[in-house]
C-alpha positions in Angstrom: -23.8 0.8 10.6 -22.7 3.2 7.9 -24.9 6.4 7.8 -25.0 9.3 5.4 -26.4 12.4 7.0 -24.3 14.9 5.1 -26.7 15.1 2.1 -30.0 13.7 0.8 -30.5 11.8 -2.4 -31.9 14.4 -4.8 -28.5 15.4 -6.3 -28.9 19.2 -6.3 -30.3 20.8 -9.4 -30.5 17.8 -11.7 -30.0 19.6 -15.0 -27.9 22.4 -13.8 -30.4 25.1 -14.8 -32.4 25.2 -11.5 -35.5 24.3 -13.4 -35.4 20.6 -12.6 -34.9 20.5 -8.8 -36.4 17.2 -7.6 -38.7 17.2 -4.6 -38.0 13.6 -3.5 -36.2 14.4 -0.3 -36.6 17.4 2.1 -36.8 20.2 -0.3 -40.6 20.1 -0.5 -40.9 20.3 3.3 -38.6 23.1 4.3 -35.9 23.9 1.8 -34.4 26.7 3.9 -34.1 24.9 7.2 -32.9 21.5 5.9 -30.4 22.6 3.2 -27.3 24.8 3.2 -28.1 27.4 0.6 -25.5 29.4 -1.4 -26.0 33.2 -1.2 -29.5 34.6 -1.2 -30.8 32.3 -4.0 -33.0 29.5 -2.5 -32.3 27.4 -5.6 -28.5 27.4 -5.2 -26.9 25.0 -2.8 -23.6 25.0 -0.9 -21.7 21.9 -1.8 -18.9 20.0 0.1 -20.3 16.6 -0.5 -20.2 16.3 -4.3 -24.0 16.1 -4.4 -25.0 19.7 -4.3 -27.4 19.5 -1.4 -25.6 19.6 2.0 -27.9 19.1 5.0 -27.9 22.3 7.1 -26.9 21.0 10.5 -26.6 24.6 11.9 -30.4 24.7 12.2 -32.4 23.0 15.0 -34.4 21.2 12.3 -31.3 19.7 10.7 -29.7 18.6 14.0 -33.0 17.1 15.2 -33.4 15.1 12.0 -29.9 13.5 12.5 -30.4 12.8 16.2 -33.9 11.4 15.8 -32.7 9.1 13.1 -29.7 7.8 15.2 -32.1 7.2 18.2 -34.4 5.2 16.0 -31.6 3.0 14.6 -30.1 2.4 18.0 -33.2 1.9 20.2 -35.6 0.3 17.7 -33.3 -1.5 15.3 -30.4 -2.5 17.6 -27.5 -0.7 15.9 -24.6 -0.6 18.4 -22.5 1.9 16.5 -22.3 4.2 13.5 -19.7 5.3 10.9 -20.5 8.8 9.6 -19.9 9.4 5.9 -18.1 12.8 5.2 -18.6 13.7 8.9 -16.9 17.1 8.6 -20.1 18.3 7.0 -21.9 17.6 10.2 -19.6 20.2 11.9 -20.3 23.0 9.5 -21.5 26.4 10.9 -24.3 28.5 9.6 -24.3 30.7 6.5 -22.6 32.5 5.0 -19.3 30.8 5.8 -20.4 27.2 6.5 -17.0 26.8 8.0 -16.0 23.5 9.6 -16.1 23.8 13.4 -14.8 20.9 15.5 -16.8 22.1 18.4 -20.1 22.3 16.5 -23.3 21.6 18.4 -24.2 18.5 16.4 -20.9 16.8 16.8 -21.0 17.4 20.6 -24.7 16.2 20.7 -23.8 13.0 18.8 -20.9 12.3 21.2 -23.2 12.8 24.2 -25.9 10.6 22.8 -23.3 7.9 22.0 -21.9 8.0 25.5 -25.3 7.8 27.2 -26.4 4.9 24.9 -23.1 2.9 25.0 -22.6 3.4 21.2 -19.5 3.7 19.1 -19.4 6.6 16.7 -16.7 6.9 14.1 -16.1 9.8 11.8 -14.9 9.9 8.2 -13.4 13.2 9.4 -13.4 15.1 6.1 -15.5 16.3 3.2 -14.5 17.9 -0.1 -13.7 21.2 1.7 -12.4 20.2 5.1 -9.9 17.8 6.6 -10.6 17.2 10.3 -8.3 14.4 11.3 -7.4 14.8 15.0 -10.1 17.5 15.5 -13.3 15.8 16.4 -14.5 16.2 20.0 -14.1 13.5 22.7 -16.3 10.5 22.3 -15.6 10.2 18.6 -13.3 7.8 16.8 -11.8 8.9 13.5 -10.7 7.2 10.3 -7.1 8.3 10.3 -6.3 9.2 6.7 -2.8 10.1 7.7 -2.1 6.5 8.8 -3.4 5.2 5.5 -1.4 7.6 3.4 1.9 7.4 5.3 1.7 3.6 5.4 1.0 3.2 1.7 3.8 5.5 0.8 6.3 3.8 3.2 5.5 0.4 1.7 6.2 1.8 -1.7 9.6 3.1 -0.6 8.4 6.7 -0.3 9.4 8.4 3.0 7.4 11.6 2.3 4.8 10.8 4.9 1.3 12.4 5.0 -0.1 15.4 6.8 3.3 16.1 8.3 3.5 12.6 9.8 6.0 9.9 8.9 5.5 6.1 9.1 7.0 6.1 12.6 4.5 8.8 13.7 1.5 6.8 12.6 2.8 3.5 13.9 3.3 5.1 17.3 -0.4 6.1 17.3 -0.3 9.7 15.9 0.6 11.3 19.2 0.4 14.8 17.8 -3.2 14.5 16.8 -4.6 12.3 19.6 -2.5 12.8 22.8 -5.0 15.4 24.0 -7.9 14.2 22.0 -8.8 10.9 23.6 -5.6 8.9 23.0 -4.7 6.4 20.3 -7.9 4.4 20.7 -9.5 7.3 18.8 -7.3 6.6 15.7 -9.0 4.1 13.4 -6.0 2.8 11.5 -7.0 1.7 8.0 -5.1 1.0 4.8 -8.0 0.5 2.5 -11.8 1.1 2.9 -15.0 0.4 1.0 -14.1 3.3 -1.2 -11.0 2.7 -3.4 -8.9 -0.3 -4.0 -9.1 -3.6 -2.1 -5.9 -4.5 -0.2 -5.1 -7.1 -2.9 -5.6 -4.5 -5.6 -3.5 -2.0 -3.8 -0.4 -4.2 -4.4 -1.5 -5.3 -7.9 -2.3 -2.2 -9.8 -0.3 1.0 -10.4 -3.5 2.9 -11.5 -7.2 2.4 -11.4 -8.8 0.5 -14.3 -12.4 1.7 -13.8 -13.4 2.7 -17.3 -11.9 -0.3 -19.0 -13.6 -2.9 -16.9 -16.5 -4.9 -18.2 -19.4 -6.5 -16.3 -19.3 -7.8 -13.6 -16.4 -5.5 -12.5 -17.5 -2.3 -14.2 -17.4 0.0 -16.0 -17.3 2.8 -13.4 -16.4 6.5 -13.5 -14.8 8.6 -10.8 -12.4 7.2 -8.3 -9.2 8.7 -7.0 -6.2 9.0 -9.3 -3.8 9.3 -6.3 -3.7 5.8 -4.8 -0.1 5.3 -3.7 -0.5 1.8 -5.1 1.9 -0.5 -7.0 1.7 -3.4 -9.5 4.6 -5.0 -7.6 6.4 -5.5 -11.0 3.7 -8.0 -12.0 5.3 -10.4 -9.5 2.6 -12.6 -8.0 4.8 -13.8 -5.2 5.9 -10.3 -4.3 2.2 -9.2 -4.2 1.3 -11.8 -1.7 4.3 -10.9 0.4 3.5 -7.2 0.4 -0.1 -8.0 1.3 1.1 -9.8 4.4 3.5 -7.1 5.3 0.8 -4.4 5.2 -1.5 -6.4 7.4 1.3 -7.0 9.9 2.1 -3.4 10.1 -1.5 -2.5 10.6 -2.1 -5.1 13.4 1.0 -4.1 15.3 0.5 -0.3 15.0 -0.9 1.6 18.0 -4.6 2.4 17.5 -7.6 0.5 16.3 -7.2 -1.5 13.1 -10.0 -1.6 10.5 -10.0 -4.1 7.7 -12.6 -4.4 4.9 -14.6 -7.6 4.7 -13.1 -9.8 2.0 -9.6 -8.4 2.4 -8.7 -11.2 4.7 -8.9 -13.6 1.7 -7.6 -11.2 -0.9 -10.8 -10.2 -2.7 -10.1 -8.3 -6.0 -12.1 -5.8 -8.0 -9.8 -6.2 -11.0 -8.4 -2.7 -10.3 -11.7 -0.8 -10.2 -11.3 1.7 -7.3 -14.9 3.1 -7.5 -17.3 0.3 -8.1 -20.2 1.9 -6.2 -22.5 1.3 -9.2 -21.6 -2.4 -9.7 -23.9 -4.7 -7.8 -22.4 -8.0 -9.1 -20.0 -10.7 -8.1 -17.1 -8.4 -8.9 -17.9 -6.5 -5.7 -19.3 -9.3 -3.6 -17.4 -11.5 -1.2 -16.7 -14.8 -2.8 -16.0 -17.2 0.1 -15.0 -19.9 -2.4 -11.6 -18.1 -2.4 -10.9 -19.5 1.1 -10.7 -23.2 0.2 -8.1 -22.9 -2.5 -4.4 -22.2 -3.0 -5.2 -20.0 -6.0 -7.9 -17.6 -4.8 -8.1 -15.5 -8.0 -8.8 -18.5 -10.1 -12.1 -19.0 -8.3 -15.0 -18.7 -10.7 -17.1 -15.5 -10.4 -20.3 -17.5 -10.9 -21.4 -15.4 -13.9 -20.4 -15.1 -17.5 -18.2 -12.2 -18.5 -14.9 -11.0 -17.1 -13.1 -13.4 -14.7 -11.0 -12.4 -11.7 -7.6 -11.2 -12.7 -5.1 -13.8 -11.4 -3.1 -11.2 -9.5 -1.9 -13.5 -6.7 -1.2 -16.8 -8.4 -0.8 -20.0 -6.4 0.6 -19.9 -2.8 3.4 -22.2 -1.8 1.5 -24.1 0.8 -0.2 -26.8 -1.2 -3.0 -27.7 1.2 -6.1 -26.6 -0.6 -6.4 -23.6 1.6 -5.8 -19.9 1.0 -2.5 -19.2 2.7 -3.3 -15.5 2.9 -6.5 -16.2 4.7 -4.7 -18.5 7.1 -2.1 -15.9 7.8 -4.7 -13.1 8.3 -6.7 -15.3 10.7 -3.7 -16.2 12.8 -2.4 -12.6 12.8 -5.7 -11.3 14.1 -5.4 -14.0 16.8 -2.0 -12.7 17.8 -3.4 -9.2 18.3 -6.4 -10.4 20.2 -4.2 -12.3 22.6 -1.7 -9.5 23.1 -2.4 -6.8 25.6 0.6 -4.8 24.3 -1.2 -4.4 21.0 -4.4 -3.1 22.4 -3.3 -0.1 24.6 -5.7 2.9 24.8 -3.0 5.4 25.8 0.7 6.1 25.2 2.1 4.8 28.4 3.7 1.8 26.8 7.0 2.7 25.2 7.5 2.1 21.5 11.1 2.7 20.4 12.6 3.0 16.9 16.2 2.2 15.8 18.2 1.5 12.7 18.5 -2.1 11.6 21.7 -2.6 13.5 20.5 -0.8 16.6 22.8 2.2 16.1 21.8 5.7 16.9 20.6 8.4 14.5 17.4 6.7 13.3 15.5 9.1 11.0 12.1 8.1 9.6 12.7 10.6 6.8 15.6 8.6 5.5 15.6 5.1 7.0 13.6 2.5 5.0 14.8 -0.3 7.3 13.7 0.1 10.9 13.8 -1.9 14.1 10.7 -1.3 16.3 10.4 -2.5 19.9 7.2 -2.6 21.9 7.7 -2.7 25.6 4.8 -5.0 26.4 6.3 -6.2 29.6 5.6 -2.8 31.1 1.8 -3.4 30.7 1.7 -7.0 31.9 2.3 -8.6 28.5 5.7 -9.4 26.9 8.0 -7.5 24.5 7.7 -7.6 20.7 10.3 -6.7 18.2 9.6 -5.8 14.5 12.2 -5.9 11.8 10.7 -3.9 8.9 12.6 -3.8 5.6 11.2 -1.7 2.8 14.5 -1.7 0.9 14.8 -3.5 -2.4 17.4 -5.9 -1.0 18.1 -8.1 2.1 19.0 -6.2 5.3 20.6 -7.7 8.4 19.0 -6.8 11.7 20.6 -7.0 15.1 18.3 -7.5 18.2 18.6 -5.7 21.5 19.2 -7.9 24.5 15.9 -9.4 25.8 14.9 -9.0 29.4 16.6 -11.3 31.9 15.4 -14.8 31.6 13.8 -14.2 28.2 14.7 -15.1 24.6 13.6 -13.8 21.3 11.5 -16.2 19.2 10.3 -15.7 15.7 6.5 -15.7 15.3 6.1 -14.0 11.9 8.1 -13.6 8.8 6.1 -12.2 5.8 8.8 -13.2 3.2 7.9 -15.6 0.5 10.3 -18.3 1.8 8.0 -18.9 4.8 4.7 -19.2 2.8 4.8 -23.0 3.1 4.2 -22.5 6.8 1.6 -19.7 6.3 4.3 -17.2 7.5 3.3 -17.5 11.2 4.3 -19.8 14.1 2.7 -20.4 17.5 4.7 -19.8 20.6 5.2 -23.5 21.0 6.8 -24.0 17.6 8.5 -20.6 17.2 12.3 -20.8 16.6 14.7 -19.0 19.0 16.6 -16.1 17.3 19.8 -15.6 19.2 21.7 -13.3 16.8 21.4 -11.3 13.7 18.6 -12.0 11.2 18.5 -11.4 7.4 15.2 -9.8 6.5 14.2 -10.1 2.8 13.2 -7.1 0.8 9.7 -5.7 1.3 9.0 -7.9 4.3 8.5 -7.8 8.1 9.8 -10.2 10.8 8.2 -10.2 14.3 10.0 -11.5 17.3 8.5 -12.1 20.7 10.2 -12.3 24.1 9.5 -15.7 25.8 
């Protein structure tokens, strides 16, 4: 359950003059105890939420409000976990600094409550003024914004990374942030979220289209201008391919993957990356997209703007959405593979250049061979060939363990779309030598 305890709904001083402060929330009960005030003026509010009325969790009243609410939703309504919006605000100290404190009382109290109640608690570990990735106390999971940003940039050909981490660092499970903070299971690896582009739009638009959209896709204001997105050269086939590659990277990375409902069948918002105010088919899941080879030609069900046909028609003419079939089977691969669900760093993950030679550098190599030593944890080994160059790259495999052979279970390139880009163990082809990996695609081999 998504919860917002960082601010209430009044919106600060509505007209900016302090003469029109609404009393619809907690202000009329106890303004001083419930809100973080700015300076000595009880009508001025500290703001790191964008709303102008941060809840003051440094007070006993503020902390009790949050904990009582969580207890109600868990014990009375059956919620089994919570995602905390702008959770850094829940770790802010008292006035006058209101500084972010990873050891703040409320953050520790929530972790204790969750542990005692068998609940999952996940932080959006930032607000407007603090970035707390890797800093929340034990018992918390965290949306890993560094994984999102480094991944997006790598799959655009940018090796700059994010927060000091490269694509190899985040695939490995962000060891620097989580090795002493609960392990990689604490890292919630996401590429998109409910805020921002859908996954389909991430590979279809180079910039947001919010203001230019008409109902039922907008218009909307706000939204990030820095999306690390691409229109993929207006190439529908390449968009579908890059979509598959991003999902594959996410499902094989160490950590806990999070996908947004609807992304599995390529839901589009027509480039609107902030449609919070649009309660219409443009932001709803249209499950009619599953039973078609052309998901974005599905009718919205209302008059007005249609879905942009960003993805065209897939090459598997079976009346089914090939992207959905791929996503479903990819999730099944992860569910069945112990190697992909490790909660610590004991299983080795090694990185090499495409030909296996030494000197791999994630600051310069856009083609990388990644081996997961699944046999060390009672599973089998996996090998990823990742090519984020603009041309074909030839990869050379390491020798498999004695008695094993490498078989191809995934190739995200367009040529394999007629087979939904994935093969079961029983039908997987043996790959005994080098393998040509198409531009902007990923191949996954499995040791059998």
